[in-house]
N, C-alpha and C positions, 0 to 999 in steps of 0.2 A: 503494500500500500504506500506508505509514506516514503520508503526508500526508493521505490520505483518512480514515484512522482519526482523525487529529487534527481534521480538519474535522467529522467526525461527533461527536466528543466536544464540540467547541465548540458545535455545533448543539444537542446535548442539554443542555448547560449553559445556553445561552440560553433554551431552552424552559422549563427548570426555574426560572430566574429570572423569566421572564414569568408562569408559573403562580403563583409566590409573590406577585409584585406584584399581580396580579389578585385572587388569593384573599384577601389581607388588606385590600385597599382597598375592595372591594365584593362583594356577593353575586352573583357572576357565574358562570354555568354554564360559561363558556368557560375558566375558570381551569384546569380539569383535563380539558377536552375533548381527546381524543386521547391521553390518558395511557397507555392500554394499548399503543398503537402505539409511542410514544416509549420506554416501558419495554422493550418487546421489542427495539427498535433498540439501546437502551443495553446490554442484556444481551449482544447479539451483537457490537456494535461497540466497546463500551467497558466490558467486565467489570472488576470490581475497580478502578474508577476514581473520581476525584473527581466526574466528571459524574454517574455512577450514584448515588453516595452523596448528592450534592446533590439529585438528582431525588427520591429517596425522602424526604429531609428536607423538601423543599419541598411534596411531595404530602401529607406528614403535617401540615404547617402549614395547608394549604388545608383538609384534613379537620377539623382542630381548630377552625379558624375557623367551620366549618359545624356545630360541636358533634357531630361523628362521632368520638368518642373511640376506639372500637375500631378503626376504619380508621386513625386517626392513630397509634395504638399499633403497628399492623402496619407502617406506613410507617417510623416512627421506629426500630423494631427492625431493619428491613432497612438503614436509613441507618447505624445504629451498626455493624452487621456489615460493611458495605461500607467505611465510613470507616477501619476498622482496617487496611485495605490501602493507605491513602493516606499518602504522605509529602510533605514539602516544604510550601510555603505553604498548599496546600489543606487540609492536616491541621488547621491552626489554625482555619480557618473551620468545619470540620466538627465541632469539639468541641461546638458548640451542639446537635448531634443527641442527645447524651447528656442534656443538660439538658431538651431537648424530650421525650425519652422519659420522663424523671422526672415531667414534668407530667401524663402520662396513665397513670402506674403507680400502681395502687391500693395496693400494698404499700408502706407508708411507709419501711420499712427498706431495701427495694430501691431506692426512689426516692432516699433519702438517699445510698445507695452510688453511684448514678449521678451525683449532684451532686458528691460527693467525687472520683469518678474524673474527671469533667470538669474540676474545679478543678486536680487534680494533673497531668492531661495538659496543660492550658493552661500551667501553670507550667513544666513540663518543656520544652514547645515554645518557650516564651519565654526559657528559660534562667534562670528565677527560682529 
C-alpha cells in the first residue's frame, strides 16, 4: 500500500526529471514520450503530490523549450495548482512553477503578480 505509493511517486519524479533534462539539452522527441501514461499514473497514484506538480512543471519546461507557449501555459497552470498542496522541502522547489507561468502569461499585471507571489512564498518558506 503505502510503500508502493511511495515507489510510484519516486518513479514519477524520476520520469519528470528525465523529461526536463532531455527537453532542455536537446530537441528530443523522447523528452515527453509517454507523458500521457505517466500523467495518468500520477493522477491515480500520487494526486496532490510533489511528483505530480513537478511533472506538470517539467512538461511545461519541455513545451516552452519547443516554443509551444500555450501547452507550456497549461502545464504550468496545473503545476501551480498542484504545488499549492505540497508542503515540506518540495514546496520550495516548486515555487519556480509560478515564475515559469509568469513567463508564458501575456497579461503583464498577472505575470507580475505571479512573480511577486513566488518571491513572497520563497521568502516565507525560507523564513526570511
